[in-house]
C-alpha positions in Angstrom: 0.1 0.2 -0.1 1.3 3.7 -0.9 1.0 5.8 2.4 1.0 9.5 2.1 2.2 10.8 5.5 1.8 14.4 6.1 3.7 16.2 9.0 2.9 19.7 10.3 5.6 20.7 13.1 8.6 23.2 12.6 11.0 21.8 14.9 13.0 18.8 13.9 13.8 17.9 17.5 10.2 17.9 18.4 8.5 15.1 20.0 5.8 15.4 17.1 9.1 14.6 14.6 9.8 11.7 16.7 6.1 10.6 16.0 6.5 11.3 12.2 9.6 9.2 11.9 8.2 6.5 13.9 5.3 6.3 11.6 7.2 6.4 8.5 9.8 3.8 9.8 6.9 1.3 11.2 5.0 1.7 7.9 8.2 0.8 5.8 8.9 -2.1 8.2 5.6 -3.7 7.6 6.4 -3.4 3.7 4.4 -0.3 2.8 5.4 2.3 0.1 5.8 5.5 2.4 5.6 9.0 0.7 6.6 11.3 3.6 5.8 15.1 3.4 7.0 17.2 5.9 5.0 20.7 5.3 7.6 22.9 7.0 10.7 21.2 5.4 9.1 21.8 2.0 8.4 25.5 3.1 4.7 24.8 2.0 2.8 28.2 1.7 -0.2 28.1 3.9 -2.1 31.0 2.7 -4.5 30.8 -0.3 -3.7 33.5 -2.9 -6.2 36.0 -4.4 -5.7 34.1 -7.9 -6.3 30.8 -6.3 -9.5 31.9 -4.6 -10.8 33.6 -7.8 -10.2 30.4 -9.7 -11.1 28.1 -7.0 -14.3 26.5 -8.9 -12.3 26.7 -12.4 -11.7 22.8 -12.6 -8.9 22.0 -13.9 -7.5 25.4 -14.0 -7.6 25.5 -10.1 -4.8 22.9 -10.1 -2.0 25.4 -10.7 1.7 24.4 -11.2 2.2 25.2 -7.6 0.0 22.7 -6.2 -0.2 20.3 -9.1 3.1 18.1 -7.5 0.8 17.8 -3.9 -2.0 17.0 -5.7 -0.3 14.0 -7.6 1.0 12.7 -4.5 -2.4 12.9 -3.0 -4.1 11.1 -6.0 -1.3 8.5 -5.9 -2.0 7.4 -2.3 -3.7 4.3 -1.1 -3.7 5.7 2.5 -3.1 9.0 4.2 -1.6 9.4 7.8 -1.5 13.3 9.3 0.8 13.9 12.1 0.4 17.4 13.7 0.2 18.9 16.9 -2.8 20.8 18.1 -2.5 24.6 18.8 -5.3 26.7 20.2 -7.5 23.8 19.7 -7.1 23.5 16.0 -4.8 22.3 13.4 -1.7 24.2 12.9 -2.1 26.9 10.2 0.1 25.2 7.7 -1.9 22.0 7.9 -5.3 24.2 7.7 -3.4 25.6 4.6 -2.7 22.3 3.2 -6.3 21.4 3.3 -7.5 24.7 1.8 -5.2 24.7 -1.0 -4.8 21.2 -2.2 -8.4 19.9 -1.4 -10.1 22.0 -4.0 -12.9 21.1 -6.5 -11.9 18.5 -8.9 -9.3 17.2 -6.5 -11.3 16.3 -3.3 -14.6 16.8 -4.4 -16.7 17.2 -7.6 -20.0 19.2 -7.6 -23.0 17.4 -8.9 -25.1 18.9 -11.9 -29.0 18.6 -12.7 -31.4 18.0 -9.9 -28.6 17.6 -7.5 -26.9 20.7 -8.7 -24.4 21.9 -6.2 -24.1 18.7 -4.1 -20.6 17.7 -3.2 -19.5 14.3 -4.4 -16.3 13.0 -2.8 -13.5 12.4 -5.2 -10.7 10.8 -3.1 -12.5 7.3 -2.3 -9.5 5.6 -3.7 -7.8 6.4 -0.1 -8.5 3.2 1.9 -7.4 4.3 5.2 -6.8 7.5 7.1 -5.2 8.3 10.5 -4.5 11.2 12.7 -1.6 11.3 15.2 -2.2 14.4 17.3 -0.3 15.9 20.4 -1.9 18.4 22.5 -0.5 20.9 25.0 -3.8 20.9 27.2 -5.4 17.9 29.0 -8.3 15.9 27.6 -10.7 17.9 29.9 -9.7 21.1 28.5 -10.0 19.9 24.9 -13.7 18.3 25.7 -14.7 21.8 27.2 -13.9 23.5 23.8 -15.5 20.6 21.9 -12.0 19.1 20.7 -12.4 20.6 17.3 -9.4 18.5 15.7 -11.0 15.2 16.9 -14.4 16.1 15.4 -12.7 17.3 12.1 -10.7 14.0 11.9 -13.8 11.8 12.7 -16.5 13.8 10.6 -14.9 16.1 8.1 -12.3 13.6 7.1 -14.7 10.8 6.8 -17.0 12.7 4.7 -14.2 13.7 2.6 -12.5 10.2 2.2 -15.6 8.1 2.4 -14.1 5.2 4.0 -16.0 2.6 5.3 -15.2 3.6 9.1 -14.0 7.0 10.4 -10.4 7.8 10.4 -8.5 6.3 13.4 -7.6 9.2 15.7 -4.4 8.7 18.1 -4.2 11.6 20.3 -1.7 12.3 23.3 -3.2 14.9 25.6 -1.3 17.0 28.2 2.1 17.1 26.5 3.0 19.9 28.8 3.0 17.5 31.9 3.9 14.2 30.5 7.1 12.7 31.2 9.1 9.9 29.7 7.0 7.0 30.6 3.8 8.5 28.9 5.6 10.1 26.1 7.4 6.5 25.5 4.0 4.9 25.8 2.6 6.6 23.3 5.1 6.0 20.8 4.9 2.4 21.3 1.1 2.8 21.1 1.7 4.5 17.5 4.3 1.8 16.5 1.9 -0.8 17.3 -1.0 0.6 15.3 1.0 0.9 12.2 2.5 -2.6 12.2 -1.1 -3.4 12.1 -1.9 -1.1 9.3 
């Protein structure tokens, strides 16, 4: 299986980068073809440009030379993994920008015509599995008080987008600010075991 692993953390020595490396190494060890993408390492531009917004619905013209390589990698994937921290109860801006700029009409969905005009039709159904691996600075209780938007986005929006047989898996480590080596190592092991069975 070809697995596209997308990472969104700016610090190469971070715990989150360790998780990204663990995911990639474990998938390779299980015999999968891994396509890793570190958005920060690639200097991915998160902001949707004026021209991109104006041409958003112009299929296929909305896939510019700038985003085409990312679209091609997405279309070549059989599975997706997103490894990211949760900041201010949401995705890092660079990951949100990836979704805004790459998941455009004609790529992640099409719009139906006729009687169902305007209804969104998922276009990434070739992707068989989706997993999110997330780290939170705050504890689970604080995240729950805010509704835990990243978890809901993964389990609802991503499920509707990819249309898998079941919702994406969501592996989360809460309370990063207070976790020590046993908890951190335990989560790395949990992630490793999950991807050994991928």
